[in-house]
Short mmCIF file of the C-alpha atoms (twelve columns), coordinates in Angstrom:
data_MODEL
# 
_entry.id   MODEL 
# 
loop_
_atom_site.group_PDB 
_atom_site.id 
_atom_site.type_symbol 
_atom_site.label_atom_id 
_atom_site.label_alt_id 
_atom_site.label_comp_id 
_atom_site.label_asym_id 
_atom_site.label_seq_id 
_atom_site.Cartn_x 
_atom_site.Cartn_y 
_atom_site.Cartn_z 
_atom_site.pdbx_PDB_model_num 
ATOM 1   C CA . MET A 1   -67.266 107.353 21.162  1 
ATOM 2   C CA . ALA A 2   -66.062 107.216 24.430  1 
ATOM 3   C CA . VAL A 3   -63.726 104.436 25.399  1 
ATOM 4   C CA . ALA A 4   -66.159 103.406 27.919  1 
ATOM 5   C CA . PHE A 5   -68.463 102.024 25.055  1 
ATOM 6   C CA . THR A 6   -66.027 99.942  23.423  1 
ATOM 7   C CA . LYS A 7   -63.916 97.000  24.039  1 
ATOM 8   C CA . GLU A 8   -60.679 98.997  24.164  1 
ATOM 9   C CA . GLU A 9   -58.237 98.145  26.821  1 
ATOM 10  C CA . SER A 10  -57.674 101.644 27.297  1 
ATOM 11  C CA . PHE A 11  -57.548 105.115 25.753  1 
ATOM 12  C CA . GLU A 12  -54.180 105.007 24.502  1 
ATOM 13  C CA . THR A 13  -54.921 101.617 22.621  1 
ATOM 14  C CA . ALA A 14  -58.028 103.680 21.110  1 
ATOM 15  C CA . SER A 15  -55.887 106.252 19.898  1 
ATOM 16  C CA . GLU A 16  -53.399 104.150 18.262  1 
ATOM 17  C CA . THR A 17  -56.058 102.979 15.878  1 
ATOM 18  C CA . LEU A 18  -56.984 106.487 14.769  1 
ATOM 19  C CA . LEU A 19  -54.275 107.387 12.173  1 
ATOM 20  C CA . PRO A 20  -54.712 110.698 10.060  1 
ATOM 21  C CA . ASP A 21  -55.324 110.523 6.610   1 
ATOM 22  C CA . ARG A 22  -52.216 110.805 4.608   1 
ATOM 23  C CA . PRO A 23  -52.071 114.170 2.914   1 
ATOM 24  C CA . ILE A 24  -53.445 114.978 -0.438  1 
ATOM 25  C CA . SER A 25  -51.303 117.205 -2.737  1 
ATOM 26  C CA . PRO A 26  -52.953 119.950 -3.819  1 
ATOM 27  C CA . HIS A 27  -51.597 119.985 -7.209  1 
ATOM 28  C CA . PRO A 28  -53.337 118.183 -10.199 1 
ATOM 29  C CA . ASN A 29  -52.834 114.410 -9.853  1 
ATOM 30  C CA . LEU A 30  -51.063 113.852 -13.186 1 
ATOM 31  C CA . VAL A 31  -49.489 110.341 -13.882 1 
ATOM 32  C CA . THR A 32  -47.727 108.436 -16.459 1 
ATOM 33  C CA . GLU A 33  -48.877 104.825 -17.563 1 
ATOM 34  C CA . THR A 34  -46.527 103.485 -15.478 1 
ATOM 35  C CA . GLY A 35  -47.509 105.643 -12.424 1 
ATOM 36  C CA . LEU A 36  -51.206 104.784 -12.728 1 
ATOM 37  C CA . GLN A 37  -50.436 101.036 -12.617 1 
ATOM 38  C CA . ALA A 38  -48.163 101.313 -9.584  1 
ATOM 39  C CA . LEU A 39  -51.227 103.502 -7.789  1 
ATOM 40  C CA . GLU A 40  -53.443 100.422 -8.734  1 
ATOM 41  C CA . GLU A 41  -51.003 97.972  -7.372  1 
ATOM 42  C CA . GLN A 42  -50.567 99.817  -4.141  1 
ATOM 43  C CA . LEU A 43  -54.218 100.142 -3.830  1 
ATOM 44  C CA . ARG A 44  -54.719 96.244  -4.342  1 
ATOM 45  C CA . GLN A 45  -51.742 95.615  -1.780  1 
ATOM 46  C CA . ALA A 46  -53.434 97.930  0.967   1 
ATOM 47  C CA . ARG A 47  -56.560 96.195  0.315   1 
ATOM 48  C CA . GLU A 48  -55.051 92.540  0.951   1 
ATOM 49  C CA . ALA A 49  -53.109 93.716  4.100   1 
ATOM 50  C CA . TYR A 50  -56.582 95.209  5.228   1 
ATOM 51  C CA . GLU A 51  -58.262 91.936  4.595   1 
ATOM 52  C CA . ALA A 52  -55.422 89.772  6.239   1 
ATOM 53  C CA . ALA A 53  -55.504 91.816  9.187   1 
ATOM 54  C CA . SER A 54  -59.268 91.729  9.527   1 
ATOM 55  C CA . ALA A 55  -59.156 88.210  10.039  1 
ATOM 56  C CA . ILE A 56  -57.282 88.672  13.669  1 
ATOM 57  C CA . GLU A 57  -59.447 87.597  16.417  1 
ATOM 58  C CA . ASP A 58  -58.361 89.838  19.317  1 
ATOM 59  C CA . VAL A 59  -60.489 93.056  18.779  1 
ATOM 60  C CA . ASN A 60  -57.504 95.334  19.721  1 
ATOM 61  C CA . GLU A 61  -54.773 93.858  17.659  1 
ATOM 62  C CA . ARG A 62  -57.266 93.658  14.834  1 
ATOM 63  C CA . ARG A 63  -57.792 97.401  15.168  1 
ATOM 64  C CA . ARG A 64  -54.158 98.051  15.485  1 
ATOM 65  C CA . GLN A 65  -53.236 95.812  12.450  1 
ATOM 66  C CA . THR A 66  -55.911 97.081  10.040  1 
ATOM 67  C CA . SER A 67  -55.253 101.108 10.770  1 
ATOM 68  C CA . ASN A 68  -52.410 101.100 8.632   1 
ATOM 69  C CA . PRO A 69  -53.789 99.415  5.686   1 
ATOM 70  C CA . LEU A 70  -57.139 101.167 5.871   1 
ATOM 71  C CA . ARG A 71  -55.338 104.632 5.836   1 
ATOM 72  C CA . ASP A 72  -53.440 103.599 2.805   1 
ATOM 73  C CA . ALA A 73  -56.535 102.439 1.024   1 
ATOM 74  C CA . ARG A 74  -58.341 105.565 1.534   1 
ATOM 75  C CA . TYR A 75  -55.204 107.399 0.063   1 
ATOM 76  C CA . PHE A 76  -54.930 105.119 -2.846  1 
ATOM 77  C CA . VAL A 77  -58.518 105.550 -3.612  1 
ATOM 78  C CA . ALA A 78  -58.387 109.071 -3.810  1 
ATOM 79  C CA . ARG A 79  -55.165 108.993 -6.010  1 
ATOM 80  C CA . VAL A 80  -56.447 106.631 -8.405  1 
ATOM 81  C CA . ARG A 81  -59.848 108.026 -8.627  1 
ATOM 82  C CA . THR A 82  -58.026 111.749 -9.268  1 
ATOM 83  C CA . ALA A 83  -55.551 110.433 -11.303 1 
ATOM 84  C CA . GLN A 84  -55.048 112.313 -14.862 1 
ATOM 85  C CA . LEU A 85  -53.299 110.107 -17.213 1 
ATOM 86  C CA . VAL A 86  -50.839 111.818 -19.553 1 
ATOM 87  C CA . ALA A 87  -49.791 110.369 -22.732 1 
ATOM 88  C CA . ASP A 88  -46.064 110.142 -23.531 1 
ATOM 89  C CA . PRO A 89  -44.813 113.131 -25.518 1 
ATOM 90  C CA . VAL A 90  -44.954 112.828 -29.102 1 
ATOM 91  C CA . SER A 91  -41.924 115.178 -29.107 1 
ATOM 92  C CA . ASN A 92  -38.759 115.764 -27.981 1 
ATOM 93  C CA . ASP A 93  -38.448 119.350 -29.183 1 
ATOM 94  C CA . VAL A 94  -39.333 120.622 -25.472 1 
ATOM 95  C CA . VAL A 95  -39.302 119.223 -22.298 1 
ATOM 96  C CA . ALA A 96  -42.750 118.300 -21.016 1 
ATOM 97  C CA . PHE A 97  -44.135 115.767 -18.393 1 
ATOM 98  C CA . GLY A 98  -43.072 112.113 -19.248 1 
ATOM 99  C CA . HIS A 99  -39.501 113.275 -20.541 1 
ATOM 100 C CA . LYS A 100 -36.371 111.938 -19.648 1 
ATOM 101 C CA . VAL A 101 -34.072 115.131 -19.574 1 
ATOM 102 C CA . THR A 102 -30.230 114.934 -19.393 1 
ATOM 103 C CA . PHE A 103 -28.719 117.923 -18.337 1 
ATOM 104 C CA . SER A 104 -25.290 119.252 -16.801 1 
ATOM 105 C CA . ARG A 105 -24.806 121.204 -13.677 1 
ATOM 106 C CA . ASP A 106 -22.252 124.137 -13.336 1 
ATOM 107 C CA . ASP A 107 -20.186 121.929 -10.994 1 
ATOM 108 C CA . GLY A 108 -19.752 119.284 -14.076 1 
ATOM 109 C CA . ARG A 109 -22.064 116.596 -12.531 1 
ATOM 110 C CA . VAL A 110 -24.524 115.311 -15.395 1 
ATOM 111 C CA . GLN A 111 -27.680 114.001 -14.232 1 
ATOM 112 C CA . THR A 112 -30.843 112.307 -16.076 1 
ATOM 113 C CA . TYR A 113 -34.295 112.578 -14.614 1 
ATOM 114 C CA . ARG A 114 -37.660 111.419 -16.066 1 
ATOM 115 C CA . ILE A 115 -40.646 114.019 -14.791 1 
ATOM 116 C CA . VAL A 116 -43.527 112.075 -13.370 1 
ATOM 117 C CA . GLY A 117 -46.355 112.364 -11.013 1 
ATOM 118 C CA . GLU A 118 -45.896 113.011 -7.307  1 
ATOM 119 C CA . ASP A 119 -46.547 109.297 -6.237  1 
ATOM 120 C CA . GLU A 120 -44.002 107.899 -9.079  1 
ATOM 121 C CA . ALA A 121 -41.374 110.405 -8.454  1 
ATOM 122 C CA . ASP A 122 -38.245 108.742 -6.665  1 
ATOM 123 C CA . PRO A 123 -34.853 110.581 -7.389  1 
ATOM 124 C CA . LYS A 124 -32.770 107.904 -6.182  1 
ATOM 125 C CA . THR A 125 -34.397 105.770 -9.288  1 
ATOM 126 C CA . GLY A 126 -33.967 108.595 -11.942 1 
ATOM 127 C CA . SER A 127 -37.452 110.229 -11.697 1 
ATOM 128 C CA . ILE A 128 -38.628 113.417 -10.340 1 
ATOM 129 C CA . SER A 129 -41.972 114.956 -9.714  1 
ATOM 130 C CA . PHE A 130 -43.455 117.673 -12.337 1 
ATOM 131 C CA . VAL A 131 -44.166 120.130 -9.122  1 
ATOM 132 C CA . SER A 132 -40.432 119.904 -8.110  1 
ATOM 133 C CA . PRO A 133 -38.129 123.105 -8.536  1 
ATOM 134 C CA . VAL A 134 -35.952 121.444 -11.062 1 
ATOM 135 C CA . ALA A 135 -38.596 120.199 -13.199 1 
ATOM 136 C CA . LYS A 136 -40.435 123.419 -13.105 1 
ATOM 137 C CA . VAL A 137 -37.565 125.174 -14.315 1 
ATOM 138 C CA . LEU A 138 -36.833 122.612 -17.074 1 
ATOM 139 C CA . MET A 139 -40.414 122.284 -18.682 1 
ATOM 140 C CA . GLY A 140 -40.575 123.928 -21.867 1 
ATOM 141 C CA . LYS A 141 -37.186 124.296 -22.290 1 
ATOM 142 C CA . SER A 142 -35.101 122.685 -25.355 1 
ATOM 143 C CA . VAL A 143 -31.532 121.137 -25.893 1 
ATOM 144 C CA . GLY A 144 -28.961 123.734 -25.242 1 
ATOM 145 C CA . ASP A 145 -31.094 126.273 -22.973 1 
ATOM 146 C CA . ILE A 146 -29.408 126.908 -19.614 1 
ATOM 147 C CA . VAL A 147 -31.887 127.590 -16.625 1 
ATOM 148 C CA . ASP A 148 -31.225 128.703 -12.960 1 
ATOM 149 C CA . ALA A 149 -32.133 126.262 -10.237 1 
ATOM 150 C CA . GLY A 150 -31.491 127.223 -6.994  1 
ATOM 151 C CA . GLY A 151 -28.482 129.473 -7.840  1 
ATOM 152 C CA . GLN A 152 -27.036 126.609 -10.049 1 
ATOM 153 C CA . GLU A 153 -26.941 126.810 -13.492 1 
ATOM 154 C CA . LEU A 154 -28.237 123.657 -15.532 1 
ATOM 155 C CA . GLU A 155 -27.662 122.849 -19.174 1 
ATOM 156 C CA . ILE A 156 -30.219 120.885 -21.132 1 
ATOM 157 C CA . ILE A 157 -28.215 118.184 -22.806 1 
ATOM 158 C CA . ALA A 158 -30.648 115.841 -24.122 1 
ATOM 159 C CA . ILE A 159 -34.538 115.048 -24.175 1 
ATOM 160 C CA . SER A 160 -35.807 111.651 -24.784 1 
# 
C-alpha cells in the first residue's frame, strides 16, 4: 500500500514498522520440557507486549511499538506449533538429546553442557543445541570415547 493512503508521516516511518520475520531453523524443532515451557512463556510475553503497545493512541508510535512484539509473537507461535517434545533420556549409556555431557579437551579444560533444542541453547549457561558441531560429534558416544571436534580431541568423562 502506498504511503499516500495511510496516516504515516513518511515512507521512512512506514518502513520502520515493516520488520522481517525472525528466521526459522530448517532443523526439526526438538525441545525439552523446560524448552517448551520457555517458548510458551516467551509467546505469552510477546502477546502482552503487543497488547500494551496496541493501546498507544498515536498511530505512528503504536505501529513502531507493536512491530517487535508482533514479529516475536509470529516466531514463537511457529516454534510452539512445531515443537517436538523429547522425553528425558532413560539411560546414560550413550549421549542423547537432553543429556548433560562432561568432557575434557586436549588443552586440559573440562566442560559440561546439556544438549537441548535450538531456542533453549545458551552456552554461557551450560547448554548447547543438538545441531551444534560439538553436540553432533558427542551424540551416540559413550563415556571414555574420544571424538574430534574442529581439530580438538574431546574425551567424554560423564553422561547424566
